[in-house]
C-alpha positions as CSV (number, residue, x, y, z in Angstrom):
1,M,-17.0,-58.1,14.9
2,P,-15.7,-57.5,11.4
3,A,-16.5,-54.2,9.9
4,A,-19.3,-54.1,7.4
5,P,-18.0,-54.3,3.7
6,L,-17.2,-50.8,2.4
7,H,-17.3,-50.9,-1.5
8,I,-14.8,-48.3,-2.9
9,I,-14.9,-47.8,-6.5
10,F,-12.2,-45.9,-8.4
11,A,-13.7,-45.2,-11.9
12,L,-10.8,-44.7,-14.5
13,Y,-10.5,-43.8,-18.1
14,P,-7.8,-43.4,-20.8
15,G,-5.5,-40.4,-20.0
16,V,-6.1,-40.6,-16.2
17,T,-3.4,-39.3,-13.9
18,H,-2.2,-42.3,-11.8
19,L,-1.3,-40.4,-8.7
20,D,-5.0,-39.0,-8.7
21,F,-6.2,-42.4,-7.7
22,T,-3.1,-44.4,-6.3
23,G,-2.6,-41.7,-3.6
24,P,-6.1,-41.9,-2.4
25,H,-6.3,-45.7,-3.0
26,Q,-3.2,-46.2,-0.6
27,F,-5.1,-44.5,2.2
28,L,-8.7,-45.4,1.6
29,S,-7.9,-49.2,1.1
30,R,-7.0,-49.3,4.8
31,L,-10.6,-48.2,6.0
32,P,-12.3,-50.7,8.1
33,G,-14.1,-53.2,5.8
34,A,-12.6,-51.6,2.6
35,R,-13.1,-53.4,-0.5
36,V,-11.6,-51.5,-3.3
37,T,-12.3,-52.1,-7.0
38,V,-10.4,-50.2,-9.7
39,A,-12.5,-50.3,-13.1
40,W,-12.8,-48.7,-16.2
41,M,-15.2,-49.2,-19.2
42,D,-13.3,-52.0,-21.0
43,G,-11.7,-53.7,-17.9
44,G,-8.3,-55.4,-18.3
45,E,-5.4,-53.2,-18.8
46,L,-5.0,-49.3,-18.8
47,E,-2.1,-47.2,-19.2
48,A,-1.7,-44.2,-17.1
49,D,1.3,-41.8,-17.2
50,G,3.7,-44.6,-18.4
51,L,2.4,-47.2,-15.9
52,T,0.0,-50.1,-17.0
53,F,-2.6,-51.2,-14.5
54,A,-3.8,-54.8,-15.1
55,G,-6.7,-57.0,-13.9
56,L,-9.0,-54.0,-13.9
57,S,-12.7,-54.6,-13.7
58,R,-15.4,-53.6,-16.2
59,L,-17.2,-50.5,-14.9
60,D,-20.7,-51.9,-16.0
61,A,-20.0,-55.0,-14.0
62,V,-19.8,-53.2,-10.7
63,E,-23.0,-53.9,-8.6
64,Q,-22.1,-52.2,-5.3
65,C,-20.7,-48.8,-4.4
66,D,-20.5,-47.1,-1.2
67,I,-17.8,-44.6,-2.2
68,L,-17.3,-43.5,-5.8
69,C,-14.0,-41.6,-6.6
70,I,-13.4,-40.2,-10.0
71,P,-9.7,-39.1,-10.6
72,G,-8.7,-36.5,-13.2
73,G,-6.1,-36.3,-15.9
74,F,-5.4,-35.0,-19.4
75,G,-7.9,-37.5,-20.6
76,T,-10.7,-35.7,-18.9
77,S,-11.5,-33.7,-22.1
78,A,-12.5,-36.9,-24.1
79,A,-14.2,-38.5,-20.8
80,M,-16.4,-35.5,-20.6
81,L,-17.9,-36.3,-23.9
82,D,-18.2,-40.1,-23.5
83,E,-22.0,-40.4,-22.6
84,D,-21.6,-44.1,-21.7
85,F,-18.8,-43.3,-19.2
86,L,-21.0,-40.6,-17.7
87,A,-24.0,-42.8,-17.5
88,E,-21.8,-45.3,-15.5
89,I,-20.8,-42.3,-13.2
90,R,-24.5,-41.5,-12.7
91,R,-25.4,-45.1,-12.1
92,L,-22.7,-45.6,-9.5
93,A,-23.4,-42.2,-7.7
94,G,-26.9,-43.1,-7.3
95,M,-26.0,-46.0,-5.0
96,S,-23.1,-44.4,-3.1
97,R,-22.9,-43.0,0.3
98,Y,-20.4,-40.4,-0.8
99,V,-19.6,-39.3,-4.3
100,T,-15.9,-38.0,-4.7
101,S,-13.5,-36.8,-7.1
102,V,-9.6,-35.8,-7.2
103,C,-8.2,-33.0,-9.5
104,T,-10.3,-32.5,-12.7
105,G,-12.3,-35.6,-11.8
106,S,-14.8,-32.9,-10.6
107,L,-15.3,-31.8,-14.1
108,L,-16.5,-35.4,-14.8
109,L,-18.9,-35.3,-11.9
110,A,-20.1,-32.0,-13.1
111,A,-20.4,-33.3,-16.8
112,A,-22.5,-36.1,-15.2
113,G,-24.9,-33.5,-13.7
114,L,-23.9,-34.2,-10.2
115,L,-22.5,-30.9,-9.0
116,T,-25.2,-28.3,-10.2
117,G,-25.3,-25.8,-7.4
118,K,-22.4,-27.5,-5.5
119,R,-19.1,-26.2,-4.3
120,A,-16.3,-28.1,-5.7
121,A,-12.5,-28.3,-5.9
122,C,-10.5,-28.9,-8.9
123,H,-6.9,-28.5,-10.1
124,W,-6.3,-24.8,-10.2
125,A,-5.6,-24.4,-13.9
126,W,-9.1,-25.9,-14.7
127,R,-11.3,-24.9,-11.8
128,E,-13.2,-22.1,-13.4
129,Q,-14.6,-24.4,-15.9
130,L,-16.7,-25.9,-13.3
131,A,-18.9,-22.9,-13.5
132,L,-20.0,-23.9,-16.9
133,F,-22.0,-26.7,-15.3
134,G,-23.6,-24.7,-12.7
135,A,-21.1,-25.7,-9.9
136,I,-19.4,-23.3,-7.6
137,P,-15.4,-23.4,-8.0
138,D,-13.8,-23.5,-4.6
139,P,-10.0,-22.9,-4.1
140,A,-9.9,-25.0,-1.1
141,R,-7.7,-28.1,-1.2
142,V,-10.6,-30.3,0.0
143,V,-14.2,-29.3,-0.5
144,R,-17.4,-31.0,1.1
145,D,-20.8,-30.2,0.0
146,G,-23.4,-32.6,1.5
147,N,-22.3,-36.1,0.6
148,I,-19.9,-34.8,-2.2
149,F,-16.1,-34.7,-1.4
150,T,-13.7,-33.1,-4.0
151,G,-10.0,-32.7,-3.8
152,G,-7.9,-30.3,-5.7
153,G,-5.0,-31.2,-8.0
154,V,-3.2,-34.6,-8.0
155,T,-1.5,-34.6,-4.5
156,A,-4.5,-33.1,-3.0
157,G,-5.9,-36.5,-3.3
158,I,-4.1,-37.5,-0.1
159,D,-5.5,-34.7,1.9
160,F,-9.0,-35.6,0.4
161,A,-8.5,-39.2,1.4
162,L,-7.8,-38.3,5.1
163,V,-10.7,-36.1,5.4
164,L,-12.9,-38.8,4.0
165,A,-11.3,-41.3,6.3
166,A,-12.2,-39.1,9.2
167,E,-15.8,-38.7,8.2
168,V,-16.1,-42.5,7.7
169,A,-14.0,-43.9,10.5
170,G,-13.3,-41.0,13.1
171,D,-10.4,-38.5,13.6
172,D,-8.5,-40.8,15.6
173,F,-8.5,-43.6,13.0
174,A,-7.6,-40.9,10.3
175,Q,-4.7,-39.6,12.4
176,S,-3.4,-43.0,13.0
177,L,-3.5,-43.7,9.2
178,Q,-1.7,-40.6,8.7
179,L,0.9,-41.5,11.1
180,G,1.2,-45.2,9.8
181,L,1.9,-43.9,6.2
182,E,4.1,-41.0,7.5
183,Y,2.1,-38.3,5.7
184,A,4.1,-35.1,6.8
185,P,4.6,-33.2,3.7
186,A,7.5,-30.8,3.8
187,P,8.1,-29.8,0.3
188,P,11.6,-28.4,-0.6
189,F,9.9,-25.5,-2.5
190,N,6.8,-23.2,-1.8
191,A,5.7,-23.6,-5.4
192,G,2.8,-25.9,-5.1
193,R,0.1,-23.3,-5.4
194,P,-0.2,-20.4,-8.1
195,E,-0.5,-17.9,-5.1
196,T,3.0,-19.0,-3.8
197,A,5.0,-20.0,-6.9
198,P,7.5,-17.7,-8.2
199,P,5.9,-15.7,-11.2
200,E,8.4,-17.0,-13.8
201,I,7.4,-20.6,-12.6
202,L,3.6,-19.8,-12.5
203,A,4.1,-18.3,-16.3
204,R,5.9,-21.4,-17.4
205,V,3.3,-23.9,-16.0
206,Q,0.5,-21.8,-17.4
207,A,2.1,-21.8,-20.8
208,M,2.3,-25.6,-20.6
209,Y,-1.4,-26.0,-19.8
210,G,-2.4,-23.2,-22.1
211,A,-1.6,-25.4,-25.1
212,A,-4.3,-28.0,-23.9
213,M,-6.8,-25.2,-22.9
214,P,-8.7,-24.7,-26.0
215,E,-9.5,-28.3,-26.3
216,R,-10.5,-28.7,-22.6
217,L,-12.7,-25.6,-22.7
218,A,-14.5,-26.7,-25.9
219,A,-15.2,-30.1,-24.3
220,A,-16.4,-28.5,-21.1
221,E,-18.7,-26.3,-23.1
222,K,-20.1,-29.0,-25.2
223,A,-20.5,-31.3,-22.2
224,A,-22.1,-28.5,-20.1
225,A,-24.6,-27.9,-23.0
226,A,-25.6,-31.6,-22.7
227,V,-26.3,-31.4,-18.9
């Protein structure tokens, strides 16, 4: 008997990081009954880190949602202040079995008022800004609080997708999915977390992100005041 439809919605915005959603998309699209829609406010085309994604749906045209996923990116600052976009997040979250995010997408869930009192993951550079919204920053790579699943920065989206796959379809299915896609990370450097990166590398990346920090913090503070 065919699996019941499982409507998975990735809600995008200008300045999104494409691996935040393409990583989870690759895994979640193989869930039994999966019907995946990638959408943004205007529909059509959207550029993300040099790649143009076409044929996207309009977000306000999405009528069914079982799993909502909000990716992150440098466009998070502007998206946090886009009340129309946040209203769509709230609308879709209200009909979802699972509300999820990757990277700074959790800041958008928080700006939509969905993480108050909830533990949540985020990219390490911006994680503490979750507290501005009454959320509880958690350094884990994948965090679950009720029906809310959040992943850390960028590549953590694949770990998040496997955790969610196990929740939806069971551990055996998730492990088969992992094997089929040969997800067996063995990075050449132990520099993927601030706790393990060499101090000079950490300082370099902090300086890079530091240039964007005032704008992101100001946006987060303004968005938090509106929640």
